[in-house]
C-alpha positions in Angstrom: 16.8 21.8 4.0 17.0 21.1 7.8 20.6 20.8 8.9 19.8 17.5 10.7 19.0 15.8 7.4 22.3 16.7 5.7 24.4 16.1 8.8 22.9 12.8 9.6 23.0 11.2 6.1 25.6 12.5 3.8 25.5 9.9 1.1 22.9 9.1 -1.6 20.2 6.7 -0.4 19.0 3.9 -2.6 15.3 3.4 -2.1 13.3 0.2 -2.4 9.7 -0.8 -1.5 8.8 -1.3 2.2 7.3 -4.8 2.8 3.8 -3.4 2.6 4.5 -0.4 0.3 6.2 0.4 -3.0 4.9 2.7 -5.7 1.5 2.7 -7.1 -1.7 4.6 -7.8 -5.3 4.9 -6.9 -8.1 6.0 -9.2 -11.8 5.9 -9.3 -14.0 4.5 -12.0 -17.7 3.9 -12.4 -17.0 0.2 -11.6 -15.3 1.1 -8.3 -11.7 1.9 -7.2 -8.8 1.0 -9.4 -5.5 0.3 -7.7 -2.2 -0.2 -9.6 1.4 -1.0 -8.6 4.7 -0.5 -10.3 6.9 -3.6 -10.3 10.1 -2.2 -11.9 11.7 1.0 -10.7 14.8 2.6 -9.3 14.9 5.4 -6.8 17.5 7.4 -5.0 17.7 10.5 -2.8 20.7 12.6 -1.9 19.6 14.6 1.1 22.8 16.5 1.3 22.6 17.7 -2.3 18.8 18.1 -2.2 18.4 15.9 -5.3 17.1 12.6 -6.4 15.7 10.4 -9.2 12.9 8.0 -9.7 12.8 6.0 -12.9 10.2 3.4 -13.8 9.2 1.1 -16.6 5.5 2.1 -17.2 5.0 -1.4 -18.7 5.5 -2.8 -15.2 2.4 -1.1 -13.9 -0.4 -3.6 -13.2 -3.8 -3.4 -11.7 -4.5 -7.1 -11.4 -7.0 -7.2 -14.3 -5.3 -8.4 -17.5 -7.6 -6.7 -20.1 -7.5 -3.4 -18.2 -3.7 -3.6 -18.0 -3.4 -4.3 -21.7 -5.6 -1.3 -22.5 -3.6 0.9 -20.0 -0.2 -0.2 -21.6 -1.3 0.2 -25.2 -4.0 2.9 -25.2 -3.4 5.2 -22.2 0.3 5.0 -21.4 1.5 3.9 -24.9 4.5 2.2 -23.4 6.1 1.4 -26.7 6.3 5.1 -27.7 6.9 6.4 -24.2 8.9 3.7 -22.4 10.1 6.1 -19.6 8.5 7.5 -16.5 10.9 9.7 -14.6 10.8 12.1 -11.6 13.9 14.2 -11.2 14.2 16.0 -7.8 15.9 19.3 -8.1 15.4 20.6 -4.6 14.2 19.3 -1.2 12.7 21.7 1.4 11.1 21.2 4.7 7.3 21.4 4.5 7.2 22.3 8.2 9.6 22.5 11.1 11.4 19.2 11.2 12.4 17.1 14.2 15.6 15.0 14.4 13.7 11.8 13.6 12.2 13.1 10.4 9.6 15.4 9.0 7.5 16.6 6.2 9.4 17.4 3.0 8.5 19.0 -0.3 10.3 17.4 -3.2 10.5 19.9 -6.0 11.3 18.5 -9.4 10.2 17.6 -13.0 8.0 14.7 -13.9 8.3 13.1 -17.3 5.2 11.0 -18.2 3.9 10.1 -21.6 6.5 12.3 -23.2 5.4 15.4 -21.3 7.7 17.1 -18.7 6.1 19.2 -16.1 7.1 20.7 -12.8 5.8 18.9 -9.8 6.0 19.3 -6.0 5.6 16.0 -4.1 4.7 16.1 -0.4 6.6 13.4 1.4 7.4 12.3 5.0 10.8 11.2 5.9 11.3 9.1 9.0 14.8 8.1 10.3 15.8 5.1 12.3 19.6 5.1 12.6 21.0 5.1 9.0 17.8 3.8 7.5 15.1 6.1 6.2 11.5 5.6 5.2 10.1 8.0 2.6 6.3 8.0 2.0 3.5 10.1 0.7 1.1 10.6 -2.2 0.6 13.1 -4.9 -2.5 13.7 -7.1 -2.0 13.8 -10.9 -4.4 14.9 -13.6 -4.2 12.6 -16.6 -4.9 15.3 -19.2 -2.0 17.5 -17.9 0.3 14.8 -19.3 -1.6 14.2 -22.5 -2.8 10.9 -21.4 -5.9 9.7 -23.2 -9.1 9.0 -21.2 -8.7 5.3 -20.0 -12.5 4.9 -19.9 -14.1 2.0 -21.8 -17.8 1.7 -22.6 -19.6 1.8 -19.3 -16.5 1.8 -17.1 -15.9 5.6 -16.9 -12.6 6.6 -15.3 -12.1 9.7 -13.2 -9.9 12.6 -14.5 -7.0 11.8 -12.2 -5.1 9.4 -10.0 -3.3 9.6 -6.7 0.3 8.3 -6.9 1.3 6.6 -3.7 4.8 5.7 -2.5 6.3 4.0 0.6 10.0 3.4 0.3 12.9 2.6 2.5 16.7 2.7 2.2 20.1 3.5 3.5 23.3 5.1 2.2 
């Protein structure tokens, strides 16, 4: 981890959505793009320790289309059986040479989704402005890798994966 990160911010950072961001996903279906957003989550990052956690209620994921959301909660995510979505960061490394104002990071950790835990590396960008930081990026996920059933219905065929997006801000 770059020395400037640990030296500059030596306390855990509680993260929340930026005004235009948050945490969500993009996917493709035969009916067009599908965009979803998580309403309920907690996130923190300890740059000094190189750790962090992201926990979310999968039942708070919405796409703006009620019937699609119901199917996603019941059939695909099965939020009653699997009420937890969690990414545990075990190590933070620079993805490239960093500058004092921020840089590209690789968040190495374990994702728990639909009862399946798998290692995951998330590419992120960290920007600093005083004590505040902004963490943003995206990561592709294959639904089958986590045992998620195909969310397709009749003529609305869904692609095999989604891209998780995040844009968060916080301070120690």
